[in-house]
Backbone bond lengths (Angstrom), bond angles and torsions (degrees), N, CA, C in turn:
res aa  C-N    CA-C-N  psi(-1)  N-CA   C-N-CA  omega(-1)  CA-C   N-CA-C  phi
1 M - - - 1.558 - - 1.518 102.20 -
2 K 1.408 113.82 117.38 1.380 119.22 -178.68 1.513 107.14 -110.85
3 K 1.363 116.40 127.45 1.499 122.45 178.55 1.469 105.83 -137.51
4 S 1.232 113.97 145.66 1.550 120.88 175.14 1.441 104.57 -95.42
5 L 1.352 118.92 134.34 1.375 127.45 177.94 1.430 115.55 -124.27
6 T 1.296 118.19 145.66 1.512 119.38 172.89 1.539 110.56 -114.13
7 L 1.311 114.15 133.30 1.421 119.76 175.84 1.506 112.02 -115.24
8 S 1.350 116.71 151.10 1.415 118.76 167.19 1.459 106.85 -136.43
9 I 1.280 110.06 132.47 1.562 114.01 -177.16 1.517 106.10 -123.79
10 G 1.372 117.33 123.63 1.428 121.07 174.70 1.449 109.47 -175.77
11 M 1.235 119.70 -116.11 1.519 117.90 -173.85 1.578 106.28 -80.40
12 V 1.433 116.95 -22.49 1.416 113.14 167.85 1.507 106.66 -85.61
13 P 1.392 120.16 159.33 1.443 119.17 -172.52 1.443 116.06 -63.39
14 L 1.280 125.28 -52.03 1.541 122.65 175.68 1.494 105.95 171.20
15 A 1.233 114.45 149.82 1.438 121.56 -172.69 1.515 117.75 -128.83
16 V 1.383 117.71 132.94 1.461 129.78 -172.26 1.399 109.91 -170.42
17 L 1.382 129.78 -140.84 1.499 125.19 169.30 1.476 116.71 -162.18
18 L 1.299 113.34 134.29 1.487 124.65 159.80 1.525 129.01 108.61
19 L 1.331 119.16 148.29 1.412 125.20 168.05 1.578 113.40 153.53
20 S 1.239 121.52 166.50 1.449 126.79 172.29 1.598 104.00 176.81
21 G 1.337 116.88 -178.96 1.459 116.28 178.15 1.491 111.15 -177.27
22 C 1.307 113.18 176.84 1.580 113.83 174.21 1.529 107.67 -132.91
23 G 1.301 106.27 -167.13 1.468 115.36 -171.76 1.606 115.74 -83.62
24 Q 1.312 115.39 -169.67 1.425 118.19 -176.27 1.604 110.41 -71.99
25 I 1.309 113.53 142.22 1.457 119.58 -179.11 1.487 114.87 -99.75
26 P 1.255 117.27 127.68 1.528 118.84 175.87 1.578 112.89 -74.32
27 V 1.200 113.55 144.86 1.548 122.08 -179.88 1.524 105.23 -112.75
28 N 1.316 116.14 116.47 1.472 122.76 175.70 1.489 114.43 -111.10
29 K 1.283 115.30 179.13 1.496 120.70 172.60 1.464 109.70 -77.55
30 H 1.367 112.79 143.00 1.541 120.88 179.71 1.506 104.32 -79.66
31 K 1.277 111.74 132.83 1.467 124.41 171.31 1.479 111.28 -107.79
32 K 1.316 120.58 119.40 1.451 122.71 -176.91 1.455 110.45 -75.25
33 N 1.349 119.04 131.14 1.429 128.85 -174.55 1.491 105.00 -154.52
34 E 1.299 120.45 116.29 1.450 123.59 -177.42 1.501 111.45 -68.68
35 N 1.354 116.90 -20.63 1.427 111.87 177.74 1.566 115.60 -97.48
36 Q 1.426 111.77 13.94 1.400 116.33 176.49 1.587 109.45 -95.30
37 S 1.330 116.89 158.70 1.476 124.64 179.58 1.544 97.64 -88.02
38 Y 1.328 115.65 152.67 1.511 120.67 171.85 1.478 110.26 -146.70
39 I 1.305 120.27 162.73 1.351 127.93 174.60 1.550 110.65 -135.19
40 K 1.336 118.39 117.64 1.501 113.99 -176.15 1.564 104.02 -106.24
41 L 1.412 109.60 129.11 1.417 119.41 -179.13 1.436 117.84 -110.68
42 Q 1.272 117.78 150.80 1.547 121.35 175.60 1.478 109.14 -131.94
43 A 1.366 112.29 131.72 1.519 119.81 174.63 1.489 110.73 -92.73
44 E 1.264 117.00 141.62 1.475 125.07 177.69 1.612 105.08 -58.35
45 D 1.352 114.86 -44.19 1.398 117.79 177.68 1.589 104.56 -109.28
46 A 1.375 111.02 114.80 1.491 118.93 -175.41 1.521 112.30 -59.22
47 S 1.295 118.88 -27.88 1.417 123.08 -178.31 1.560 112.48 -70.82
48 L 1.381 117.02 -14.85 1.379 120.91 -175.15 1.555 113.92 -107.81
49 I 1.298 112.99 11.36 1.460 118.75 -172.24 1.459 112.44 -61.50
50 T 1.364 116.92 -38.24 1.491 122.00 179.82 1.531 109.71 -63.35
51 A 1.334 120.34 -47.37 1.401 125.47 -174.17 1.577 105.64 -70.76
52 C 1.298 123.49 -38.85 1.326 119.98 178.54 1.534 114.86 -70.95
53 T 1.296 114.90 -35.31 1.501 119.29 178.14 1.496 110.74 -66.02
54 E 1.281 117.86 -41.19 1.530 123.75 178.52 1.517 107.44 -58.27
55 I 1.307 121.34 -42.28 1.383 119.21 -178.61 1.475 112.85 -74.24
56 A 1.403 120.65 -33.82 1.405 124.26 164.39 1.455 115.72 -55.01
57 E 1.285 117.91 -45.17 1.497 123.85 176.77 1.565 112.74 -62.54
58 Y 1.379 113.10 -37.94 1.411 115.37 177.93 1.592 112.20 -64.20
59 R 1.353 111.87 -44.82 1.529 110.49 179.01 1.447 111.44 -72.17
60 L 1.243 120.71 -28.72 1.548 121.25 174.80 1.439 110.40 -59.36
61 M 1.361 115.95 -50.83 1.508 119.15 179.89 1.525 110.56 -67.47
62 S 1.322 120.80 -22.84 1.439 116.47 -179.54 1.548 108.03 -74.76
63 Y 1.343 120.31 -30.03 1.455 123.04 176.21 1.547 111.31 -77.26
64 Y 1.380 117.83 -34.69 1.387 122.32 -172.63 1.576 107.08 -133.10
65 P 1.371 117.67 77.01 1.482 122.87 -176.61 1.538 116.67 -53.03
66 Q 1.362 115.40 -29.65 1.476 118.21 -175.11 1.503 110.66 -89.49
67 L 1.306 117.51 -1.48 1.545 122.52 -174.91 1.554 107.57 -62.84
68 T 1.262 115.62 138.59 1.487 122.88 167.41 1.584 106.35 -117.32
69 F 1.378 115.60 144.56 1.467 116.92 -172.46 1.503 107.29 -154.63
70 S 1.302 114.29 165.65 1.468 119.32 174.65 1.527 105.97 -133.19
71 T 1.283 117.64 154.61 1.470 122.04 -174.24 1.503 110.52 -132.46
72 E 1.365 112.92 138.52 1.489 122.84 179.53 1.543 107.63 -124.59
73 Y 1.355 118.15 134.27 1.422 119.94 178.34 1.488 108.78 -113.24
74 S 1.386 117.01 147.10 1.490 123.06 174.01 1.489 109.53 -116.55
75 E 1.396 114.89 160.23 1.489 120.83 -176.38 1.524 106.16 -79.01
76 D 1.371 125.02 -11.24 1.397 123.19 171.87 1.533 118.90 -84.84
77 G 1.410 110.39 18.74 1.475 110.05 172.32 1.570 111.81 84.98
78 T 1.272 117.20 18.70 1.476 118.65 -177.30 1.537 108.65 -121.16
79 S 1.276 122.00 166.08 1.447 125.64 178.93 1.615 106.56 -148.98
80 V 1.277 117.93 152.06 1.446 120.45 -178.70 1.620 101.64 -129.86
81 I 1.344 109.71 125.07 1.541 117.23 177.50 1.490 101.54 -108.12
82 S 1.303 118.23 119.21 1.479 122.76 173.95 1.468 107.73 -105.35
83 F 1.363 115.28 149.57 1.519 123.21 -176.80 1.455 111.98 -165.75
84 D 1.293 117.57 170.86 1.498 121.83 178.41 1.538 103.09 -111.54
85 A 1.386 112.54 111.58 1.374 117.80 -178.00 1.570 110.49 -88.37
86 D 1.373 116.51 154.83 1.510 115.36 179.23 1.613 105.22 -114.34
87 E 1.257 111.83 -172.51 1.394 115.36 -167.20 1.569 110.89 -77.22
88 N 1.359 115.72 -4.90 1.440 121.37 175.50 1.540 112.76 -86.23
89 W 1.290 119.44 4.28 1.462 122.81 -176.73 1.565 112.12 -59.70
90 D 1.287 117.23 130.43 1.426 123.10 -179.69 1.562 111.13 -114.57
91 E 1.394 111.62 115.80 1.468 112.59 -177.03 1.464 119.59 -57.61
92 S 1.329 112.36 -25.95 1.553 115.88 177.10 1.511 116.94 -64.88
93 K 1.369 116.80 -14.85 1.302 120.88 -176.79 1.587 109.35 -70.12
94 L 1.348 117.27 -25.15 1.426 117.66 172.37 1.457 117.28 -53.43
95 E 1.366 116.77 -43.76 1.419 117.73 -177.33 1.542 107.39 -75.49
96 Q 1.252 119.57 -36.64 1.456 122.82 -179.93 1.532 117.21 -64.24
97 I 1.311 112.59 -30.33 1.563 111.50 177.78 1.504 112.57 -81.43
98 C 1.376 118.76 -11.80 1.344 116.45 -178.38 1.591 113.23 -106.15
99 R 1.362 120.63 -0.57 1.442 120.92 -173.40 1.624 106.34 -70.72
100 Y 1.258 115.76 161.09 1.412 120.58 -176.53 1.497 109.12 -61.82
101 G 1.458 120.39 -48.50 1.407 122.64 175.44 1.565 111.58 76.37
102 R 1.283 120.94 32.31 1.392 120.27 -175.98 1.576 109.50 -94.97
103 L 1.338 113.92 118.70 1.533 118.81 175.24 1.484 108.95 -99.03
104 T 1.358 117.96 130.66 1.475 119.27 175.36 1.504 112.43 -133.77
105 F 1.276 119.86 141.14 1.401 126.65 171.07 1.577 109.22 -106.35
106 R 1.326 120.54 126.83 1.513 121.29 -170.74 1.509 109.06 -136.39
107 E 1.241 113.76 166.38 1.534 123.65 179.22 1.536 103.03 -91.69
108 G 1.302 114.92 120.37 1.440 121.49 175.01 1.503 114.64 76.57
109 T 1.213 119.52 179.60 1.513 125.42 -177.57 1.492 116.64 -119.38
110 D 1.289 115.29 19.58 1.492 122.07 178.28 1.469 117.03 -62.59
111 T 1.348 122.68 129.40 1.429 126.91 176.90 1.543 115.01 -123.59
112 E 1.302 113.41 172.37 1.407 121.05 169.79 1.558 110.53 -147.78
113 T 1.244 115.92 168.33 1.464 119.85 -175.65 1.508 103.49 -104.20
114 D 1.331 116.90 133.20 1.503 118.36 178.09 1.469 113.07 -89.42
115 E 1.369 115.61 -174.48 1.510 121.42 -177.89 1.517 110.55 -57.78
116 E 1.360 118.35 -35.85 1.412 120.08 -177.40 1.474 113.30 -88.65
117 G 1.280 120.10 9.59 1.574 124.30 179.09 1.461 113.85 81.77
118 N 1.293 118.30 14.02 1.527 119.76 -176.85 1.580 107.33 -96.15
119 T 1.315 109.49 138.27 1.529 113.84 177.17 1.512 108.71 -80.59
120 V 1.413 112.52 134.59 1.400 116.49 -176.41 1.557 107.89 -138.04
121 P 1.344 117.98 138.82 1.415 119.89 179.07 1.471 115.72 -64.45
122 T 1.310 117.38 144.75 1.557 119.76 -179.74 1.534 110.75 -123.17
123 G 1.407 119.68 2.41 1.355 118.06 174.55 1.514 118.00 -64.41
124 E 1.301 115.34 155.37 1.584 116.75 -173.88 1.477 106.03 -61.25
125 L 1.406 113.42 134.86 1.470 123.24 -177.26 1.507 109.23 -74.13
126 I 1.421 117.82 128.55 1.439 122.42 175.25 1.493 113.13 -103.97
127 L 1.320 118.76 -48.78 1.452 123.35 -175.35 1.558 105.60 -143.64
128 E 1.360 113.91 153.31 1.449 122.46 168.30 1.468 108.60 -147.21
129 N 1.362 114.52 -173.95 1.472 122.11 -170.85 1.541 114.79 -48.13
130 S 1.399 113.22 -42.75 1.414 118.39 -176.55 1.565 115.00 -65.06
131 D 1.373 114.96 -17.63 1.476 119.71 177.75 1.458 114.67 -84.69
132 I 1.377 118.20 -6.03 1.473 122.55 175.71 1.487 113.19 -97.34
133 S 1.286 118.97 125.23 1.525 121.34 -177.63 1.503 111.06 -94.29
134 K 1.380 114.17 -29.40 1.545 112.97 -174.82 1.556 105.19 -159.59
135 A 1.310 113.19 146.56 1.438 121.09 176.60 1.556 109.73 -144.72
136 E 1.347 111.00 129.74 1.484 119.83 -179.62 1.476 114.52 -121.63
137 V 1.312 117.79 135.38 1.474 116.60 173.89 1.559 111.85 -87.17
138 N 1.228 113.06 132.64 1.424 120.41 -173.53 1.590 108.61 -140.52
139 F 1.343 116.51 178.31 1.482 122.27 176.52 1.549 107.00 -120.24
140 I 1.363 113.07 137.14 1.401 117.16 170.74 1.588 106.27 -123.61
141 D 1.396 108.28 163.05 1.431 116.66 175.95 1.518 109.52 -90.06
142 N 1.292 119.07 118.47 1.435 123.43 -177.62 1.566 112.90 -93.17
143 G 1.371 114.10 5.41 1.453 116.51 178.93 1.627 107.95 107.46
144 M 1.359 113.49 -33.81 1.440 119.57 -173.55 1.499 109.23 -113.36
145 G 1.429 118.82 4.55 1.397 121.35 -177.95 1.531 107.28 139.87
146 Q 1.305 118.85 -173.48 1.376 131.56 -178.54 1.557 112.99 -81.21
147 E 1.264 116.91 138.84 1.479 120.74 173.00 1.467 109.92 -143.49
148 Y 1.402 112.38 156.30 1.408 119.04 176.25 1.591 112.07 -61.27
149 S 1.345 111.75 137.75 1.516 115.93 172.80 1.488 103.98 -143.44
150 V 1.386 112.14 168.29 1.511 120.10 172.10 1.370 111.96 -132.47
151 H 1.310 118.01 132.70 1.456 122.46 176.13 1.512 109.08 -102.08
152 I 1.277 110.99 117.32 1.580 112.17 -178.25 1.511 106.66 -111.04
153 S 1.295 110.06 145.78 1.562 120.73 177.68 1.546 104.83 -117.63
154 M 1.248 112.28 130.06 1.516 119.41 176.32 1.602 111.51 -92.77
155 N 1.320 110.48 149.65 1.528 110.06 172.87 1.498 110.34 -79.75
156 A 1.353 112.76 179.14 1.441 118.04 -166.43 1.485 110.93 -55.18
157 A 1.417 118.44 -46.45 1.380 125.61 -174.19 1.558 105.29 -65.06
158 G 1.321 119.45 -43.01 1.448 120.30 -176.54 1.501 113.38 -69.52
159 S 1.365 116.44 -37.17 1.468 121.18 175.16 1.490 109.66 -61.05
160 D 1.334 121.03 -43.40 1.446 119.52 -178.39 1.463 112.61 -70.14
161 K 1.384 118.04 -31.71 1.550 118.33 177.96 1.482 108.05 -68.41
162 F 1.383 114.64 -42.94 1.489 116.03 -176.57 1.485 116.37 -70.50
163 A 1.314 114.76 -33.52 1.485 119.06 177.48 1.603 106.76 -68.19
164 L 1.323 122.07 -40.61 1.423 124.54 177.50 1.509 112.52 -63.65
165 A 1.346 112.48 -52.58 1.547 116.74 179.66 1.482 114.63 -58.21
166 T 1.420 117.30 -42.44 1.457 117.74 -172.62 1.563 107.72 -79.24
167 S 1.385 119.62 -23.55 1.376 122.67 170.36 1.504 113.64 -61.66
168 V 1.319 111.38 -43.21 1.525 114.61 179.92 1.580 109.59 -74.58
169 L 1.380 120.30 -43.30 1.422 122.67 -174.89 1.603 110.42 -69.98
170 A 1.327 118.64 -23.83 1.417 122.24 -179.28 1.588 110.86 -61.64
171 S 1.281 115.21 -23.06 1.425 116.65 -175.41 1.532 111.73 -103.91
172 T 1.257 115.94 10.69 1.466 123.80 177.76 1.490 117.04 -125.49
173 D 1.279 117.18 176.06 1.468 119.93 171.19 1.488 115.56 -95.18
174 I 1.261 118.25 6.57 1.463 125.59 -174.87 1.534 107.14 -78.00
175 P 1.331 120.72 125.39 1.447 123.18 178.31 1.561 114.78 -73.55
176 L 1.148 118.83 160.97 1.400 130.68 170.15 1.613 109.31 -98.70
177 S 1.347 112.19 104.15 1.482 113.94 -174.97 1.505 110.83 -94.90
178 I 1.353 115.16 150.89 1.459 120.65 177.45 1.507 108.26 -126.73
179 W 1.297 114.80 130.03 1.357 119.65 -175.70 1.506 112.39 -125.59
180 F 1.365 118.25 150.58 1.387 122.49 177.71 1.561 106.55 -135.34
181 D 1.401 111.87 117.10 1.475 116.16 -170.46 1.633 115.13 45.23
182 N 1.340 108.26 46.28 1.479 118.01 176.74 1.535 112.48 66.34
183 E 1.276 116.50 15.63 1.486 117.79 172.88 1.612 105.97 -108.25
184 L 1.341 111.75 129.35 1.432 120.59 178.61 1.558 111.34 -63.50
185 I 1.354 114.03 121.26 1.453 115.81 177.84 1.513 106.28 -94.69
186 S 1.297 117.33 -47.13 1.528 118.89 177.86 1.423 109.52 -163.99
187 S 1.389 119.76 163.77 1.473 125.39 -178.32 1.516 107.86 -141.75
188 P 1.256 118.43 71.59 1.511 121.12 179.24 1.471 112.66 -76.22
189 K 1.335 116.21 158.99 1.493 122.81 171.83 1.511 105.58 -89.24
190 V 1.339 110.18 142.83 1.484 120.28 176.14 1.486 108.24 -91.07
191 T 1.401 113.51 128.71 1.492 115.07 -178.00 1.606 109.94 -115.44
192 A 1.306 113.38 -7.00 1.588 113.88 175.37 1.583 100.29 -160.12
193 P 1.374 111.62 154.60 1.459 122.40 178.33 1.580 106.41 -62.24
194 I 1.338 117.07 148.52 1.402 119.31 177.63 1.571 104.23 -122.64
195 T 1.274 116.06 109.86 1.443 121.38 -162.71 1.599 110.24 -116.79
196 N 1.248 120.45 -0.98 1.511 122.00 -172.60 1.533 108.55 -100.46
197 G 1.290 122.73 7.01 1.472 123.43 172.32 1.520 110.36 66.77
198 E 1.327 120.01 25.22 1.466 124.07 177.09 1.400 116.89 -122.93
199 A 1.271 122.98 152.86 1.368 126.46 -178.13 1.454 111.33 -153.48
200 I 1.420 116.61 138.87 1.490 120.59 178.77 1.413 104.60 -113.70
201 I 1.446 115.41 126.22 1.495 117.76 176.54 1.571 108.33 -110.64
202 T 1.291 112.03 132.44 1.347 122.27 179.79 1.494 113.83 -133.20
203 G 1.352 120.36 155.48 1.479 122.17 -178.77 1.529 114.39 169.82
204 N 1.224 115.84 -169.94 1.496 122.73 -174.37 1.522 109.46 -87.13
205 F 1.341 117.77 73.24 1.519 124.37 -176.77 1.515 106.35 -125.15
206 D 1.359 116.19 152.01 1.424 125.55 167.71 1.536 104.13 -111.04
207 A 1.300 117.56 -176.23 1.397 125.89 -175.09 1.525 114.98 -56.78
208 D 1.303 115.22 -47.07 1.406 122.90 179.02 1.508 113.79 -63.49
209 S 1.347 114.52 -51.41 1.437 115.54 -177.39 1.532 116.34 -67.75
210 A 1.326 110.11 -22.94 1.495 118.26 179.03 1.498 104.42 -72.91
211 A 1.363 116.89 -47.09 1.446 121.17 -175.53 1.596 112.41 -60.78
212 E 1.416 109.32 -38.59 1.547 116.64 179.28 1.429 111.29 -58.01
213 L 1.348 118.74 -55.13 1.409 122.95 -174.56 1.544 109.89 -66.79
214 A 1.335 115.93 -40.46 1.520 123.13 -179.87 1.447 110.32 -58.22
215 N 1.286 114.66 -53.52 1.531 116.22 -175.37 1.437 111.69 -62.07
216 A 1.404 119.70 -42.00 1.369 121.15 -179.35 1.481 111.32 -64.27
217 I 1.333 120.87 -41.86 1.494 123.04 -179.47 1.488 110.33 -66.84
218 D 1.341 120.63 -52.48 1.407 126.18 -175.18 1.543 111.93 -62.39
219 S 1.322 118.13 -31.77 1.424 118.43 -177.80 1.473 113.62 -70.91
220 G 1.346 114.83 -23.83 1.459 120.64 -173.65 1.520 109.10 105.07
221 A 1.270 120.45 163.43 1.522 124.33 179.25 1.585 106.19 -86.40
222 M 1.309 111.31 145.32 1.434 122.29 172.18 1.601 107.82 -58.30
223 P 1.234 115.56 137.67 1.537 119.21 179.29 1.635 106.58 -81.66
224 C 1.308 116.13 -15.92 1.423 119.19 172.06 1.447 114.95 -162.27
225 K 1.335 122.82 178.23 1.474 119.44 -176.31 1.458 109.27 -71.04
226 L 1.400 112.14 132.90 1.531 120.74 172.88 1.512 110.85 -120.29
227 S 1.399 112.38 132.94 1.500 114.26 -179.90 1.515 111.02 -127.86
228 V 1.373 115.45 153.45 1.419 122.89 174.68 1.599 104.08 -86.38
229 I 1.293 117.50 116.92 1.425 115.69 -179.91 1.590 113.16 -108.11
230 D 1.434 113.51 -7.34 1.417 113.94 168.09 1.562 102.36 -162.57
231 H 1.296 115.23 156.91 1.492 121.20 172.01 1.483 108.92 -165.58
232 K 1.311 107.93 154.28 1.551 122.47 174.71 1.482 109.00 -137.43
233 I 1.310 117.44 124.52 1.419 119.39 -176.11 1.540 104.79 -117.43
234 V 1.301 116.91 112.41 1.618 124.63 173.23 1.508 111.04 -108.36
235 T 1.252 118.24 106.62 1.468 119.35 179.35 1.455 113.70 -76.76
236 S 1.286 115.40 172.90 1.576 115.42 176.29 1.480 109.86 -71.46
237 Q 1.196 122.00 -24.12 1.451 125.39 176.36 1.504 109.39 -68.24
238 D 1.301 120.82 -38.67 1.480 128.30 -176.56 1.532 108.13 -65.81
239 N 1.283 118.80 -29.02 1.554 125.62 -175.50 1.502 109.43 -85.39
240 K 1.342 116.43 -8.73 1.503 115.98 -174.59 1.521 107.38 -77.76
């Protein structure tokens, strides 16, 4: 998902876009039912299948809060999430629940190419998902009308890191870059220290794209690559 964002950093906390999330997801035993939908997942590191699946479940429930499901794990590093889908099921959610979802704030915009030919940022890490305690999607007035925005609150450690980094960057021409899954979102200049642990993110987003990024960030980053290796979606309309 590529979106261009505009940030402004100064007397206002910070500007970019998106986030949201939900509570803890229960994991139950998988009950085989040929009329149920299911998603079969595989973790690149079999020992991390539980952690990866729980993040995928969190994201799934963020999109469909009323969803009930059951989960079964296998020793080969796979899991099966079974659930009852409704007519609002969106196939693109399969890709979204499996993405890494790592958000990072860094000093500068320097990058390098890794062994697989991917461009990755190399600037000093300032913040990441674990430094954000809460994110809420709101609307702000951009002077031409209302637009989606996200108010994020950092935890104590994140707030301290951000205050220190923005204090240093405010006296330089080095930008503060924001990356999502190694894709550059924005690289604003810092004009004043930000010490309250708050940030407002704005940009060219609609409700769906805001939810996508929000869910991925709030759920935490995947500890390793997770893939959908099989799935079957049976909606309530199909069962009629």
